Every structure is written in structure tokens, then in C-alpha cells.
VOGU-3710 file (C-alpha; in Angstrom, 3 decimals, decimal comma):
1> mimvmvvsss> 170,648/48,941/136,879  170,795/50,248/140,429  172,888/53,376/141,469  175,887/52,375/142,937  178,535/55,069/145,026  182,035/54,919/146,358  181,917/55,000/150,211  185,632/54,566/150,604  188,756/52,805/149,132  190,171/49,353/150,866
11> pilplvelfm> 190,449/49,692/154,469  193,022/47,007/154,647  195,922/49,091/152,776  198,543/50,689/155,066  197,398/53,931/156,314  200,656/55,643/155,219  198,982/54,762/151,644  195,721/55,649/152,068  195,944/59,134/151,236  197,593/58,516/148,008
21> tstlrtsvgv> 194,981/56,000/146,874  192,945/57,340/143,235  189,940/56,705/145,132  190,561/59,655/147,532  192,243/61,687/144,378  188,904/60,814/142,315  185,993/61,016/145,095  185,082/63,431/147,797  188,257/63,993/149,949  188,243/64,467/153,580
31> vhalalivaf> 184,808/63,111/154,721  185,831/59,947/152,549  189,367/59,981/154,250  188,064/60,145/157,737  185,658/57,114/156,590  188,880/55,106/155,425  190,490/55,722/158,618  187,465/54,683/160,481  186,981/51,399/158,493  190,669/50,490/158,811
41> ahnqsgqtra> 190,607/50,637/162,769  187,264/48,805/162,457  188,912/45,597/160,383  192,329/45,904/162,677  190,058/45,187/165,734  189,316/41,406/164,448  185,861/41,977/164,152  184,563/39,145/161,431  182,510/40,136/158,564  178,878/39,217/158,110
51> adwnvpvagn> 179,362/37,280/154,789  181,431/36,768/151,724  180,681/35,753/147,911  182,935/34,768/145,134  181,429/35,916/142,198  183,062/33,495/139,103  183,609/35,887/135,965  183,194/32,377/133,723  179,636/32,678/134,494  178,926/36,520/135,372
61> afqtapdpgg> 181,157/38,700/133,212  180,671/39,488/129,486  182,578/41,763/127,322  180,655/44,893/126,891  182,998/47,048/124,933  183,677/47,914/122,432  181,516/45,004/121,008  180,179/41,886/122,673  182,379/39,181/122,337  184,499/36,937/124,454
71> rgfrrdatlv> 187,739/36,143/123,448  189,176/36,856/127,038  187,692/33,892/128,536  189,932/30,551/129,127  188,969/27,017/129,581  190,074/27,253/133,035  187,264/29,644/133,932  189,245/32,497/134,161  189,274/35,960/132,147  192,413/37,384/130,695
81> lsdsedvysv> 192,552/41,113/130,379  194,974/42,305/127,652  193,384/44,806/125,427  193,010/48,004/127,276  190,291/48,816/124,719  188,145/45,677/126,003  185,839/46,411/128,932  184,289/42,857/130,413  181,682/43,619/133,210  180,603/41,165/135,904
91> ffhvdrpavm> 176,797/41,466/137,240  175,482/40,389/140,471  172,014/40,750/142,132  171,534/42,309/145,746  168,429/41,835/147,641  168,606/45,275/149,363  170,754/48,353/149,804  174,065/47,324/150,975  177,676/48,684/151,493  179,984/46,121/149,825
101> eiavraravd> 183,838/45,934/149,735  185,027/44,262/146,363  188,271/42,717/145,617  189,362/40,663/142,828  190,877/36,942/142,812  194,042/37,800/140,319  197,633/37,661/139,012  199,309/39,745/136,595  200,646/37,226/133,381  204,043/38,644/133,061
111> sastlvtrvg> 205,030/41,972/134,883  203,450/44,291/137,408  200,154/45,502/135,853  197,072/47,930/136,857  193,778/47,009/136,589  190,806/49,640/136,370  187,582/49,161/137,835  184,244/51,229/137,478  181,387/50,977/139,391  179,133/53,578/138,464
121> ddvfrtsiep> 180,955/56,992/137,827  183,858/55,927/140,342  187,093/54,507/139,034  189,371/52,441/141,262  193,029/51,564/139,875  194,646/48,297/141,488  198,030/47,116/141,202  198,315/43,351/140,334  201,652/41,399/141,020  202,746/38,443/138,494
131> akdsacqvgr> 202,688/36,059/141,722  199,990/33,261/142,557  196,319/34,440/142,468  195,979/36,240/145,475  192,982/38,467/146,556  193,534/42,101/145,308  191,284/44,749/147,260  189,594/47,137/144,867  186,848/49,491/146,995  184,088/50,142/148,877
141> ieadkagyvr> 180,837/50,834/147,314  177,473/51,361/148,452  174,195/49,971/146,488  171,098/52,365/147,288  168,549/49,773/146,320  167,912/46,053/145,176  168,919/45,179/141,752  171,944/44,290/139,909  175,287/45,798/140,484  177,654/46,196/137,249
151> vdlqadrnqd> 181,277/46,249/138,002  183,466/46,883/134,979  187,052/45,672/134,474  189,439/46,770/132,179  193,376/46,715/131,776  195,369/50,120/131,702  195,937/51,771/128,772  199,556/52,328/129,574  200,498/48,791/130,931  202,750/46,280/128,816
161> aggikvgdlm> 201,392/43,436/127,114  200,706/40,243/128,799  197,505/41,188/130,689  195,840/40,236/134,002  194,221/37,274/134,639  191,004/37,182/136,758  189,057/34,422/138,455  186,701/35,745/140,835  185,076/38,879/141,923  185,024/38,881/145,717
171> vtsdtdglsl> 182,374/40,721/147,647  182,415/41,368/151,305  179,611/43,106/153,238  178,553/43,562/156,875  174,988/44,799/155,660  172,426/42,605/157,897  170,848/39,823/155,829  172,119/40,557/152,455  171,724/38,031/149,801  173,442/38,185/146,706
181> dyvktnagnm> 172,341/36,088/143,546  174,461/35,063/140,425  175,734/32,061/138,765  177,813/30,211/141,632  178,705/26,822/139,850  179,252/25,411/136,510  177,460/22,130/137,592  175,199/21,082/134,745  177,228/23,603/132,468  175,643/26,481/134,135
191> fywgrrgpsv> 178,564/28,942/133,263  177,247/28,326/129,852  173,692/28,578/130,375  173,877/31,355/132,932  175,647/33,889/130,146  172,957/33,086/127,740  170,230/34,143/130,440  166,908/32,993/131,525  164,092/31,977/128,679  160,557/32,919/129,492
201> hlryevprdr> 157,605/31,464/128,128  153,690/31,899/127,834  151,187/28,973/127,823  147,935/29,959/126,359  144,625/28,831/127,560  142,756/26,827/124,860  139,245/25,303/124,448  139,759/21,541/125,922  136,615/20,417/124,536  137,141/20,093/120,838
211> plqyayselt> 140,132/18,899/118,436  142,280/22,312/117,442  143,596/22,189/114,210  145,286/25,861/113,811  147,514/28,056/116,138  147,599/31,905/114,746  149,678/34,747/116,576  151,098/38,206/115,865  154,283/39,006/116,933  156,178/42,596/117,240
221> vpvgqdpigs> 159,755/42,970/118,517  160,366/46,637/119,571  162,576/48,638/118,082  166,070/48,165/119,992  165,044/44,881/121,758  166,459/42,514/118,987  170,068/41,707/120,052  171,986/39,086/118,037  171,168/35,790/119,513  167,379/36,526/120,188
231> yfmangfgeg> 164,746/33,766/119,225  161,279/35,184/119,394  159,204/31,925/119,264  155,195/32,554/118,092  153,924/29,408/117,469  154,833/26,564/119,975  153,380/23,074/120,203  153,696/19,884/121,846  156,213/18,458/118,943  158,285/21,655/117,956
241> yfgiqvngpr> 158,093/25,540/117,512  157,936/28,603/115,054  159,275/31,799/115,265  161,969/34,530/114,124  165,368/34,979/115,360  168,749/37,369/114,830  171,690/35,176/113,594  174,038/38,033/112,962  174,358/41,780/112,237  173,189/41,115/108,765
251> errvlfsvws> 171,304/38,046/108,832  167,635/37,039/110,581  165,722/33,782/109,951  162,271/32,582/110,004  162,607/29,054/111,976  159,973/26,361/111,994  161,198/22,732/113,720  159,717/19,551/114,592  161,218/17,016/116,879  161,437/13,398/115,968
261> pfktddprei> 159,607/11,041/118,530  162,957/9,235/119,102  164,709/11,060/121,982  168,463/11,927/121,180  170,633/14,972/120,906  172,226/13,290/118,135  170,186/13,349/114,620  172,472/10,742/113,322  170,987/8,211/116,006  167,487/8,406/114,849
271> padqqivmla> 166,216/5,283/113,298  164,768/5,384/109,896  161,031/5,065/110,811  161,614/7,794/113,161  162,771/10,368/111,204  160,962/14,018/110,173  160,008/13,752/106,519  159,901/16,736/104,710  156,773/16,931/102,512  156,954/20,356/101,071
281> kgpdvrvgef> 158,778/23,799/101,802  158,446/27,385/100,317  160,844/29,476/97,934  164,227/29,759/99,276  163,569/28,080/102,443  166,333/25,471/103,489  165,508/21,808/105,265  167,878/20,116/107,339  168,371/18,500/110,554  168,991/19,942/114,094
291> gnegsggqsf> 170,227/18,223/117,397  171,944/19,275/120,769  168,178/19,742/122,460  166,282/16,829/121,150  166,483/16,167/117,277  164,401/16,443/114,086  163,366/18,486/111,062  164,509/21,841/110,951  163,380/24,545/108,098  164,495/28,201/107,982
301> lvypwkagat> 164,097/30,738/105,549  166,701/33,859/105,538  164,206/36,789/105,897  165,163/40,805/106,973  162,254/40,792/109,081  162,416/44,350/110,957  161,922/45,621/114,635  158,650/47,632/114,943  156,755/45,578/112,179  154,027/43,145/112,978
311> yrfltevrpd> 154,282/39,642/111,703  151,749/36,833/111,791  152,394/33,175/112,379  150,004/30,216/111,075  150,904/26,873/111,893  148,391/23,594/111,285  148,713/20,158/113,023  146,662/17,406/111,565  146,782/13,548/111,828  146,812/11,806/108,598
321> amgntiytsw> 145,018/8,738/109,290  147,960/6,558/108,844  149,481/6,943/112,444  151,350/10,020/111,630  150,665/13,582/111,873  151,236/16,653/109,480  152,767/19,897/110,454  152,770/22,813/108,479  153,622/26,675/109,040  153,115/29,674/107,242
331> fgdksqstwr> 154,517/33,268/107,746  153,455/36,747/106,606  153,880/40,453/107,406  150,629/41,927/108,613  150,576/44,768/106,540  150,351/42,417/103,427  147,964/40,171/102,567  150,130/37,130/101,514  151,271/33,972/103,200  154,495/32,152/102,441
341> liasfrrpkt> 154,958/28,596/103,155  157,642/27,622/105,304  157,378/24,127/105,305  155,196/20,839/105,976  156,801/17,905/107,807  155,385/14,429/108,576  156,154/13,190/111,952  155,694/9,154/112,335  154,290/7,243/115,210  152,144/10,176/116,323
351> dthltgfhsf> 148,419/10,830/115,956  147,342/14,344/117,304  145,697/17,417/116,807  147,701/20,702/118,263  148,536/20,516/121,751  150,639/22,439/124,066  149,980/25,692/122,607  152,774/28,452/123,962  155,226/30,918/122,948  158,666/31,805/124,192
361> lenfspshgh> 161,553/33,936/124,125  165,169/33,064/124,552  168,717/34,161/123,846  170,957/31,494/122,346  174,288/33,297/122,315  176,380/33,557/125,540  178,058/36,551/124,074  174,996/38,535/123,894  173,444/37,562/127,173  173,744/40,671/128,800
371> lgrraaygnv> 171,471/42,583/126,170  167,875/43,052/126,797  165,225/41,673/124,590  161,445/42,071/124,391  158,590/40,978/122,543  154,791/41,447/121,955  152,556/38,677/121,631  149,192/39,692/120,256  145,795/38,706/118,790  146,119/35,087/119,636
381> wvrdtvgrwq> 143,901/32,480/118,186  143,369/28,769/117,754  140,596/26,972/115,141  139,166/23,869/115,637  138,647/21,234/113,237  135,078/22,494/111,917  136,346/25,855/111,384  135,467/27,653/114,620  137,722/30,336/116,149  138,501/31,120/119,526
391> qctrarfsvd> 140,695/33,723/120,547  143,200/33,155/123,589  142,923/35,853/126,163  144,612/34,131/128,867  148,446/32,789/129,509  150,477/31,104/132,110  154,083/32,553/132,597  156,997/30,228/133,376  160,791/30,244/133,224  163,643/28,048/132,600
401> atgggrhrld> 166,150/26,723/135,222  168,207/29,533/134,809  165,908/31,634/136,007  164,317/29,279/138,504  167,344/28,489/140,231  168,230/32,257/140,813  170,884/32,089/138,487  169,562/35,026/136,822  166,734/37,229/137,944  166,266/39,609/134,826
411> ftggadgdhf> 163,131/38,217/133,516  159,563/38,983/133,182  156,224/38,754/131,408  152,698/40,310/131,512  149,682/41,528/129,460  149,598/45,333/128,304  146,172/46,309/126,723  145,589/43,737/123,973  148,738/41,745/123,886  150,918/39,800/126,274
421> ylrnggffae> 154,682/40,256/126,246  158,070/38,796/127,282  161,228/40,459/128,484  164,700/38,835/129,337  168,429/39,710/129,664  169,574/43,064/130,171  169,999/42,608/134,076  166,983/44,850/134,843  165,790/45,132/138,249  162,572/43,597/137,737
431> tgrpgetftr> 161,695/39,536/138,266  158,566/37,862/137,155  156,916/35,390/139,271  156,455/31,931/137,671  153,100/30,289/137,642  151,332/33,819/137,414  148,434/34,146/134,970  148,071/36,871/132,838  144,689/38,512/130,795  145,091/40,577/127,787
441> rstaddqpqi> 142,254/42,628/126,415  139,906/40,939/123,422  140,429/41,368/119,901  137,290/39,992/118,678  137,143/42,504/116,023  140,582/41,084/114,583  139,711/37,535/114,138  142,213/36,078/111,457  140,570/36,083/107,895  142,225/33,182/106,166
451> dfetlprg> 141,392/31,690/102,858  142,311/28,193/103,772  141,921/26,958/100,135  144,444/29,361/98,767  147,307/28,924/101,383  150,117/27,588/99,516  151,225/24,157/100,159  154,043/23,544/97,860
//
């Protein structure tokens, strides 16, 4: 997060009230007072601002304290601050150092209330009246470099119940050429996708001159980079995906899914002859259907995987010579020698070997989209149909429409020594370059040692 300092309080307050504002009481006194008077006189001259932005809270705010959540959000795209313990943070990105004035479009729900706003170490207190929604000036801030600005909003502890209804954070600046990036509209349900954050992907370079039967990779999630909602997908292929995810504070899963060839988001619409058929599953694995992002067969194992440990993933893609393809995945802890069968599925109307080998990192919980996550993808290999292994040392980086459309810029990827990495969420300053190709160091001395004859197959 970039450093933000308060330059002055609102220049549009009456001069007789300027010296009574809490900004002066909590800031640096006389110097800022003089800045206030100069700013006020400047604005009263009628000079227009260079640019104005309205940052919708519905797509850019998150409950950051005491815990992630979202009970303050309303269907009309507003946020109601009622519990003084709750802090909601609004994030927007600036492309250069800038001086900005911030305000909120808000009204008190019942009686006059006080909004507490924090930017960096500075605190503003703004009186909000119970009239119709209006622009309520908060203060003037300065960003010292390009990056994300965080604005914390909170109801005053001493106010009566009822709350403050906020629609937009309003930003105004004279900084020449300043550009702000944030989720601007809900078109395409972007408030939802924007709060989830950008998904990032690695597409591996593989041999093109031979059919590939197996994909192998190893995945390590650093300690502290595994918030709720994270899906660390290790072995992706043209018709499905296989990885680990965080479903709740006490539940983690190994997830393996295969899409039906019938295109629909509702699994109930899939004709019988195009349904994914489960052929086998491992102990304690649950098998069912999934929808909303295509549909098909899904399997998962509730398993307490841990950040900091390295896990290995093996997926087989094999045509059955009858117009179908069999997909089977195994999971294991690298520190152990055993493999666990997750599931084996038959996909009809499909005749293929392994295609589109890739990995990705995403968040599926909008309430946790402000939290950072990272994963290391190492020792990536493919094996062809005659048993030859080939390591994958190059991968192409990409991002989904949330990042590509500049709704969120907190995403990146790269190569670090012998592994690739992906990172998203957390509103960090770095932004990756989609289309870039990364090269990791060779791990030829760590070729997978697998006895395929003894792999559990159900």
C-alpha cells in the first residue's frame, strides 16, 4: 500500500469553522491551517477541477475489521455503517503521486451521525445528516507514489443506532494527468467479480510432436498466503482442473472436476449421453455435479493440507478407443511416497490426450477479495504415451477480464529459481504483464519417480 498523508481538511467548509475541524486538531497545526485558507480562496475563485471520480462502494469496499464479511452491503449498491466495531475499506489505484480531495455520497439513516474516515495515520470526522444523499466532504490527502490508496470508513462509537448509508467515495484532483483505476460499473456483474479479484494463469510449454498422457506438478502455498476463498489449481487441462482450495476456517479440500461437452451452467440440462460418468473414486472422496461456470462432474476430498508444505499432483488423460476420454487424478504429500486416488471420470464425445496444460490461482469469495494469496508451482512435467518424461520450464502468463479490464491491478506472476509463482489480491502495487513468458531453472535431477502399475485406481 502506498503512503498517504493529509495535506489539509476540506477547503469548502466555512472559514469560521476551519480551525475547529478535527483534521487541524490531529494534524500539524498552523502550516496546514494556512494551506486550508489558501485552498479555500483558490476554490472560491471559480476555477474548475481537473478531474472527478465516483468510486462505488459496492464494487470496491470490503469489511476489513474485525473480520472479513459483508453484512453492511445492500442490494441497492450501498453500504450501511451501523456497528461501530466494523471497518469497511475502499480501495482505488492512482497511476502517479497526487493530491486529492475525498468526499462521500452519503446520508444518515435516522438521525445526524458522525463518519470516521482513516487514511494512513490520519483521521477525519464528518457530520452526516439524515436528508437525501449528498456529497459530504471528508478531507484532502496526498499519495506519494503510484499504487493503491486505502480509505477506511467507520461509524462513530458514540452515535445512536441507525447508521450511515454510503453510496460512493468521491475523489477530486488537480494533479495533471492523474488516472484512477477501480471497479467502475456493475455491467456484467462486475461488482461481484471485482470484489473476488483477478484470476491469474500459467500456460505451460509442452512438446507438440507426440501425444501426452500424464501431467505432473508440485505446489507450495507460502505460510500466510492461504486465506478463505483461495483455489490453487495445479493441473489444468482442456476439459477440467485439479487443485486445492480453502473453503472455511476449518475446512480445506482437494478438488478435481471435468466439464461436460454440453455447454450449460445448469447441470440439470445436460443430456444423458453427454453427462460425465464417475468410474472410480478414492476413500472419503465425494462425487457430484457442479454448475455456474460450465457444468460437469466434480469430486473433492476434505483434507487438511497445510501452507508451507509441498504437494504433488498427477493427472492422466487417456482415450478409451470408443469415442470417450478417461480422466484420472492422484494427490500426494511430497514428503511421503504414497499416492491417493481422487477420482476417475469418463467424458463422452471426446477423443483426446492431454491438451492445454496450465495452472491458475483464483479467489471465489468476494468477502475475502482484499486479502493476498500466492503459490509456487514447481517441478512441472508431462509424460507421453510411450513413457518419456519432459519437464516444462517455460510458461506464459495471463489474467482474466477483471485484471485485463483494469478493474483490479493487484496481480502478477513470474519465475523464481526452480519454480513459477502466481500472486493476486491484497492491493499490492506491482502489476504483471499478460502475455509475458517466464523460464524457471531446470529440475532434471528431480524427475518424477512413479510406479504406474501400483497407482490406486479404485
